[in-house]
N, C-alpha and C positions, 0 to 999 in steps of 0.2 A: 504494500500500500504506500509506495513512495511517489512523490510528485515530481514529474518531469518538467511541468510548466508552472511552477509555483509562483504566483503573483497574487496581488490583492484582489483582483477581479474574480477569478474563478480558477482554482488550481486544477491541474490536469493529471491524468493517470500516467504511470510509468510505462515507457515503451517495452519494458521487460515483462509486463503483466499481460496475460492472455485470458480472455473470457472463454468459458465453455462454449462450444459450438451451439448455435441455435437449433432447437429441436422442433419448433413449431413451423407450420407452413408459412411461406411468404404471403403477405396480404395480397388479395386479388386487386390489381390496379383499377382504380375508379369505382370500386364497389361501395365506398363510403361517400359517394358524391353528395348525398343529402345530409351531411354531418352537422349542419346548423350554423356554419360560420357566416358572419356578416362581412360582405366585401364591398369595395368601391372601385369603379372603373376609372382608371387614370389615362389620359390621352398620351402620356409620354411627352417628350420634348427635350430641349437643351437647357442645362443648368450648370452652375459652377460647383463642382464636387471638391471635397476636401477642405482643408483650412490651414492657415499659417498663424494660428493663435499663439500668443506668447506663453500661454498656459499648457500648450500641447506637451505630451509626454515624449521625451526623446526616444527615437527608435520605433515609434508607432506608425510612422509613414502617413501622417494625415495629409501632408502636402506633397507636391505643390498644388495650389488651387488650379484646377484644370477644367476645360470645357468638355462636358460629357453629354451625349444624347442617348436617351433610352426610348424604346418603342412603347406602344400602348400595352397595358397589362391591368389585371384586377388584383387587388391586395386585400387581405383581411384588415378590417378596421381595428380589430383587437387581436391580441395574442391568443393562441390556442389555449382554451381553459381546461381545467381538470375535468369538467363535465364532457367536453368534446373528446378529450383523450380517453376517458373511461369508455365512451361509446366505441371507440376504435378497438380498445383492448377487449371489450365484451364481444365484439363482432368477430375478432380474429384470433383471440388467445395470445396475442403478442406479448413477449417478455422483453423488457428494456435491457440495455446494457448494464444499468445499475443492478438489476435483478440477477443477471447472468454472472457479473463479477462478484455480487454479494454485498456490495457496499457503495456508498456515495458520499460526497463532501457536504457537511452541514456546518453552518455558522455556530461556533462553539457556545455562544451565549443563549442559543435556543435549546440547549440540551440540559437535562437534569444532571446534577453533580456527579453521580456514579457513572453515567454513560460518558460524560465528558472526561472523566479520569482515565477510562480504559480505551478511549478512541485516539489513535495516533494522529499527530498533527504534522503537516508538511513543514519542512525547514524554511524559516524566514517568514512564514505567514501563520503564526500559531493561533489565529482566530478561526481557522478552519479545522474541522475534525473529520477524519475518514470513519464513517459510522456504519458498522455492520447492520444490514437490514434496512438502511435508508433507501427509498426509491420513490417514485412519483406519488404513490398512494399512501406512503408513510414518510412524509417529508422530513420529519425529525427522528426517524428511526423507529424501532419497535415501540408499539403503544401509541404512536401518533396517528392521526387520521385527517380526513379532509372535511369534516363537518364545518360548515360556515365558510368553506373555501372553494366551493364548486365553481364559482365565477372568478376565481383567481387564476393566473397563468399556471399551466402545468410546468413543473420544474423537475430536476433530476432526469432530464432527457438528453441523450447524446445527439450529435449530428446525425448519426445513423438512425436513431429512433425517430427524429424529426422527419428524415427522408422517408422512412417507412410509413409514417402517418400521411405524408403528402401523397405518396403513391396510392395508398388506399383511398384517399379522398379525390384523387384525380387532379392534384395540384402539384406545386413544387416549392422549393425554398427560393426566396428572392435573391437575385444577384446583389452584391454589395452596392452597385450603382443604383439599381431599382430601389433598394431599401433607403438609401440616402435621399434620392429624389422624392420618394413618398414621405419620408420623415420630415423633410424641410417644409412640406405643406405649401409650397409655392413661394416661400420667402428666399431671398438671395443672400447667402453668406451670413446669416444670423447665427448666434451662438446656440440658440435653443429653438425648438419648433414654433415658439410663440414670439420670439424676439431676442433681444440682447440681455435683458435683465432677468435674473434668476427668479426673483419673487416680485413681479410688478405690483406696485401698490401694497406690498406686504402679503400678497396672495401666493400660496404654494401651488405650483403648477405640475409638480412631479414628485414621485416617491423616492427620496434619497435620504441619506443619513444626516441628522442634525445632532449636534453635541460633540463629544470628544470620542473619536474613533480609536480603538474598538471597544471602549469601556462603557460609554453611556450614550444611548440614543434617546434624545428627548421626544422624538416622534412628533415634532410640531406640525408635520404634514399629515398626521393622523395614523401613521402606520410604522411599525417596527420591522415587519417582514413584508411579504407580498401584499399588494392591494388588489381589489377587483380590477379586471382588465379595462374598465371604463371609469376608473375612479376620478380622473381629472378631465378638464375640458379637452376636446380633440383639437388637432391642428387644422390648418386651412383646407386640407384634403379630407378631413373627417377621421383621421387616424388617432387612436388613443395611445398614450403612454409610449411614445417613441423616445422619450428621455426618462431614465429611471425605471423603477419597478423590477424588471428582469432584463438581463442581456438577451439578445435574440440571435440565433444562428442565421448565417447567410450561406449561400451555395458555394462561394469562392474559396479556393485555397488562399492562405495568407501570403501576402507579399508586400513589400514596401517600395518597389521601384515602379512608379506609375507613369513616368514621363509627363510632359507638359500638355499633351493633347493636341488637337481635339480627339476624342474617342467616341465611337459609336457602339453602344451595347457591350461594354467591356465585361469580361467574365473572370478576370483575375488570372493568375498563373495556371499553367497546364497541369502542374503537379505540386506537391508539397507535403508537409507533415502536420499542418494545423489548418483549421478552417476559421473564417472570419466571424467575429461576434460584434454586434453593434448595440448601442442604446444606453449602456450603463444599467445600474441596478439600485435596489434599496440600500446597498452597502457602500455606495459611492459617496465620498466626501472630499471637499476641495483640499483638505489637509494632506491627502496622500494620493487621491485618484479622482480627477475631475472629468472622467470619461463619460459623463452624462451630457456633455456637449454634443451637438448633432454631427459634427465632423469627426468625433473621437472614435477610435476603433481598437480592438484587441483580438486575441485569437485563443484557441484551445484545440487540443487533439480531438479528432472526430469521435473517439470512444469515451471521452470524458463526460461526467455528469456532476452537477452541483446544484445547490439549493437556490441559486439566483440566476438560472439560465433556462430560457424557454425558446419560443419561436412563433412566427406567424407565416402564413402561406400566401402564395400568389398563383394566379392562373393566367395563361395566355388567352387573349380574346377569342371568342368563337369565330370560326371562319364562315363567312357568308357564302 
């Protein structure tokens, strides 16, 4: 249970650890097409992707700002919820990577004392614990459940799990360019989906950490952990929570060499070892990780799962 990609956002699994082979049949593509997600059709277009913010994290490859064009697509207005993911599992018998590995990462302060003591912590990020038995339906490990959280984003899902859900539903994961185009909501080069000010007029617009990380979260925004997928006002395109709440998987392999553009429907590197994550989470705080800015990005290995990482889906427009 060693962490290969240990950082504050979402620690990753060791490359030396192998999950047992899946025994369940693969989901039938498109069989879950009526899974209940709310989508918005976006026309696509040209926008300025990336950022050159002074607060950017070195090595994240946010810049340079570049002109990118994306085609039309439909995107979930909300992250996939526990309720939607449960319908997928009920229909297919699918077991997530967290279940097959037997454990997943949980924020330490969510755990009872005894479980916290026996759960190993990744080097350098001791606020995470690798918890035996933690998975999407038991987010804090044995004894935890989803009561009151069915409308919260599903977490403890790997990139492969997200891809399996999308195939069942007849959708796909967004490219990083599609994700950022949608997350910006039509605004050009703003720090957040609603503008440049984090709390305009003193109003919280996203679910992130307030207080002293990782010791005390004052939860001034109303939440210490995940929030409902529509907890805050949507952006200009009607998307909820594209800053904070949970990180979201994208389709792309991770890379930091983007060139200056222009680019048309970029899909990232052809290969790699980690996949892109966007949006930030309820654990982000500007004292150590301000990746809740709309240009911010990070990555994790495709088999990794953690309690602040989910996804939303996209579809290509129907051909006439």
